[in-house]
C-alpha positions in Angstrom: 0.0 0.0 0.0 1.3 3.4 -0.9 2.0 6.1 1.7 -1.2 7.9 0.9 -4.9 8.1 1.8 -6.8 5.0 0.7 -10.3 5.8 1.5 -12.0 8.7 3.3 -15.6 9.8 3.7 -16.7 12.7 5.9 -19.3 15.4 6.0 -17.7 18.5 7.6 -19.0 22.0 7.2 -15.4 23.2 7.5 -14.0 21.2 4.7 -14.4 23.9 2.1 -13.0 26.5 4.4 -9.9 24.4 5.1 -9.3 23.7 1.4 -9.6 27.4 0.6 -6.9 28.1 3.3 -4.6 25.6 1.6 -5.2 27.3 -1.8 -4.2 30.7 -0.3 -1.1 29.1 1.1 -0.1 27.6 -2.3 -0.4 31.1 -3.8 2.0 32.4 -1.2 4.5 29.5 -1.9 4.3 30.3 -5.6 5.0 34.0 -4.9 8.0 32.9 -2.8 9.5 31.2 -5.9 8.9 27.6 -4.7 9.2 25.1 -7.4 6.1 23.4 -8.8 7.4 20.0 -7.4 7.8 21.5 -3.9 4.3 23.0 -4.0 2.9 19.7 -5.1 4.6 18.0 -2.1 3.3 20.6 0.3 -0.2 20.2 -1.1 0.0 16.4 -0.6 1.1 16.7 3.0 -1.6 19.3 3.9 -4.3 17.2 2.2 -3.1 14.3 4.3 -3.5 16.5 7.4 -6.9 17.7 6.5 -8.3 14.3 5.7 -6.9 12.9 9.0 -8.4 15.9 10.9 -11.9 15.5 9.3 -11.9 11.8 10.3 -10.3 12.3 13.7 -12.4 15.3 14.8 -15.4 15.5 12.4 -17.1 18.9 12.2 -14.4 20.7 14.1 -12.5 23.6 12.6 -8.8 23.5 12.0 -8.0 26.1 14.6 -9.2 23.7 17.3 -6.2 21.4 16.8 -4.1 21.1 20.0 -0.6 19.9 20.6 -2.1 16.6 21.9 -3.9 16.1 18.6 -0.7 16.6 16.7 0.9 13.9 18.9 -1.8 11.5 17.7 -1.2 12.6 14.1 2.6 11.8 14.4 1.8 8.4 15.9 -0.4 7.6 12.9 2.4 8.8 10.5 4.9 6.5 12.3 2.8 3.4 12.7 0.1 3.8 10.0 -3.5 2.7 10.8 -7.1 3.5 10.3 -9.6 5.9 11.9 -13.2 5.0 12.3 -15.5 7.7 13.9 -19.2 7.6 14.2 -21.8 10.4 14.0 -25.6 10.6 13.7 -27.2 11.6 10.4 -29.9 14.2 10.5 -31.4 12.7 7.4 -32.0 9.3 8.9 -32.4 9.5 12.7 -30.0 7.4 14.7 -28.2 6.1 11.6 -24.4 5.9 12.1 -22.0 6.9 9.4 -18.4 5.6 9.3 -15.8 8.2 8.5 -12.7 6.3 7.4 -9.1 7.3 7.1 -6.3 4.9 6.3 -2.6 5.4 5.9 0.5 3.2 5.8 3.6 4.0 7.9 5.8 6.7 6.5 9.6 6.7 6.5 11.3 9.0 9.1 12.3 11.5 6.4 8.7 11.7 5.1 7.4 12.1 8.7 9.8 15.0 9.3 9.0 16.6 6.0 5.2 16.4 6.6 5.6 17.9 10.1 7.7 20.7 8.7 5.1 21.4 6.0 2.3 21.5 8.6 4.3 23.9 10.8 4.9 26.3 7.9 1.2 26.2 7.1 0.1 27.0 10.7 2.7 29.8 10.8 1.1 31.2 7.7 -2.4 31.0 9.2 -1.2 32.8 12.3 0.6 35.5 10.2 -2.5 36.4 8.2 -4.3 37.2 11.4 -1.5 39.2 13.0 -3.5 42.5 13.0 -6.4 41.0 15.0 -6.4 41.2 18.8 -5.2 38.0 20.4 -8.7 37.1 21.7 -10.1 37.4 18.2 -7.5 35.3 16.4 -8.4 31.8 15.4 -4.9 30.6 14.7 -3.0 31.9 17.8 0.1 29.7 17.6 1.3 26.7 15.8 0.5 23.4 17.7 3.4 21.8 15.9 6.3 23.6 17.7 6.6 21.2 20.6 6.8 18.3 18.2 9.3 19.6 15.6 12.2 17.6 17.1 10.3 14.5 18.1 11.3 12.7 14.9 15.0 12.1 14.5 16.5 11.4 11.1 18.7 8.4 10.6 21.5 8.5 8.1 19.9 5.9 5.9 16.7 7.9 5.7 18.4 10.9 4.2 18.3 11.2 0.4 22.0 11.7 -0.5 22.1 13.5 -3.8 25.1 12.4 -5.7 27.7 15.1 -6.6 28.3 15.8 -10.2 31.9 14.5 -10.8 34.1 17.4 -11.9 36.3 15.2 -14.1 33.2 14.6 -16.4 32.5 18.3 -16.9 34.2 18.7 -20.3 32.6 15.4 -21.5 29.1 16.6 -20.4 29.7 20.0 -22.1 30.4 18.2 -25.4 26.9 16.8 -25.3 25.4 20.3 -24.9 25.9 21.7 -28.4 23.1 24.4 -28.1 23.8 27.7 -26.4 20.9 27.5 -24.0 22.0 24.0 -22.9 25.5 25.2 -22.2 24.2 28.2 -20.3 21.9 26.1 -18.1 24.8 23.8 -17.1 27.1 26.7 -16.3 24.4 28.4 -14.2 23.8 25.3 -12.2 27.4 24.2 -11.8 29.2 27.6 -11.3 26.4 29.9 -10.1 24.8 27.2 -7.9 21.3 28.1 -9.0 18.5 25.7 -8.5 16.7 24.4 -11.6 13.6 26.4 -10.8 15.6 29.5 -10.3 17.4 29.0 -13.7 14.0 28.5 -15.4 12.7 31.8 -14.1 15.7 34.0 -14.9 15.1 37.2 -16.8 17.6 38.8 -19.2 17.9 41.8 -16.9 19.1 39.6 -14.0 22.8 39.7 -15.2 24.9 42.8 -14.8 27.3 42.7 -17.7 29.5 45.5 -16.2 30.2 43.8 -12.9 29.6 40.1 -13.6 26.8 39.9 -10.9 23.6 38.0 -10.9 20.7 39.7 -9.2 17.6 37.4 -9.1 14.8 36.0 -7.0 15.9 32.9 -5.0 13.9 30.3 -3.2 11.8 32.0 -0.5 11.1 35.0 -2.7 14.1 37.1 -1.7 16.4 38.9 -4.1 20.0 37.7 -4.1 22.9 39.7 -5.6 26.2 37.9 -6.0 29.4 37.9 -8.1 29.2 34.7 -10.2 32.1 32.3 -10.9 33.1 32.0 -14.6 31.5 35.4 -15.2 33.2 35.9 -18.5 32.1 32.6 -19.9 28.5 33.0 -18.5 28.3 36.5 -20.0 29.1 35.3 -23.5 26.6 32.5 -23.3 24.0 34.9 -21.7 24.4 37.5 -24.5 24.1 34.8 -27.2 20.9 33.5 -25.5 19.4 37.0 -25.2 19.5 37.3 -29.0 17.3 34.3 -29.5 14.0 35.9 -28.6 12.3 39.2 -27.7 10.9 37.7 -24.5 12.0 39.3 -21.1 12.8 35.8 -19.9 16.1 34.2 -20.6 14.6 30.8 -21.2 11.1 31.5 -22.6 8.4 29.0 -23.3 7.3 28.3 -26.8 4.8 31.2 -26.8 7.4 33.7 -25.5 4.9 35.0 -22.9 6.5 33.3 -19.9 9.5 31.2 -18.8 10.1 27.6 -19.7 8.5 25.1 -17.2 10.7 23.5 -14.6 9.6 20.1 -15.8 10.7 20.8 -19.4 14.1 22.1 -18.3 14.5 19.1 -15.9 14.0 16.7 -18.8 16.5 18.5 -21.0 19.2 18.3 -18.3 18.4 14.6 -17.6 18.7 13.9 -21.3 22.2 15.6 -21.4 23.2 13.5 -18.4 22.0 10.3 -20.2 23.8 11.2 -23.4 27.0 11.6 -21.5 26.6 8.1 -20.0 26.6 9.4 -16.4 25.0 7.8 -13.4 21.2 7.9 -13.2 21.7 9.2 -9.7 23.0 12.5 -11.1 20.2 15.1 -11.0 20.1 18.9 -11.6 20.5 19.4 -7.9 23.8 17.5 -8.1 25.4 20.5 -9.8 24.4 22.8 -6.9 26.1 20.4 -4.5 29.2 20.3 -6.7 29.2 24.1 -6.8 29.4 24.1 -3.0 32.2 21.6 -3.0 34.2 23.4 -5.7 33.9 26.8 -4.0 34.8 25.4 -0.6 37.8 23.5 -2.0 39.1 26.8 -3.3 38.4 29.1 -0.4 38.0 26.9 2.7 35.4 29.6 3.7 32.1 27.9 4.8 30.3 31.3 5.3 31.3 32.4 1.9 29.8 29.3 0.4 26.7 29.7 2.5 26.1 33.2 1.2 26.9 32.2 -2.4 24.3 29.5 -2.3 21.9 31.8 -0.4 21.5 29.4 2.5 20.1 30.7 5.8 22.1 28.3 7.9 25.7 27.1 7.5 24.6 23.7 8.8 22.7 23.2 5.6 25.7 24.2 3.5 27.9 21.7 5.3 25.6 18.9 4.0 26.3 20.0 0.5 30.1 19.8 0.7 32.1 16.6 0.0 35.2 16.8 2.1 37.1 13.7 1.1 40.7 14.4 -0.1 40.0 12.7 -3.5 36.9 14.8 -4.1 38.6 18.0 -3.1 41.5 17.3 -5.4 39.2 16.7 -8.4 37.7 20.2 -8.0 41.0 22.0 -8.1 40.6 22.2 -11.9 38.0 24.9 -11.4 40.0 27.2 -9.2 40.0 30.2 -11.5 36.8 32.1 -12.5 
């Protein structure tokens, strides 16, 4: 059985209200430049929460969730199980209806991700009511806070994205004979941009005078930084600019917006396949390799953190491969 809802039936007057709140949250995530894949994952986690809540506490609003209830939710995520609740039907007196929710056990990483998603959602709900007096606020505080560290990740539960091997860079570049393909690879490997960030780049995001990129990063904040391999990227950027009149660097077929993240992902994976590289190499592998390359040249963790636009250096540390052999392989990219 998949880690998902198998069957659910409920009649709650708050269901539509709850779903509207999720839709508002998804709009905020999109405004923050979250990728479509991330938003889809958030939506799945929150749908799981709502379906559980409607079965666990039928006809109760979401703002009635307590910390104790979240403890029950976590137990269900860990162990899996079913919920049967009974209520009387007004149409047929004394008839009991079964509200059923069933889920299989989730991995530790999935449990932690779900809990993080739910916490972000409740923080959003609390923030949209920040101008109300405390006694009028429905969402006064997140019930998740006390449980954020209840689930401990094990090493085997972490998805270790494989680094792109620096020794294969020239070989991969030979497969990318189009200007836009070469530019995408350079922006991921040397600028450390995420695939979604590359897809949404505008022509005006590159400063040809200073060699800086100024663009919107994950979270919706603008980030200005001096890019590695600035001269090479500038040449490719200028060549790509001439290909269309769109304001986007990588426009879609109609020139009215940027290319979809899915389409760009497939193009990068095709290049990786043509180069005969491991299936474990993904677009995110280039970002990790960028971190490793930059650290091997500078030994400055905080510089790497700022370059990748991480909020916490601990996250940056997980990106860096520190083995002597790996560090040596990246010395070829010492000069911008």
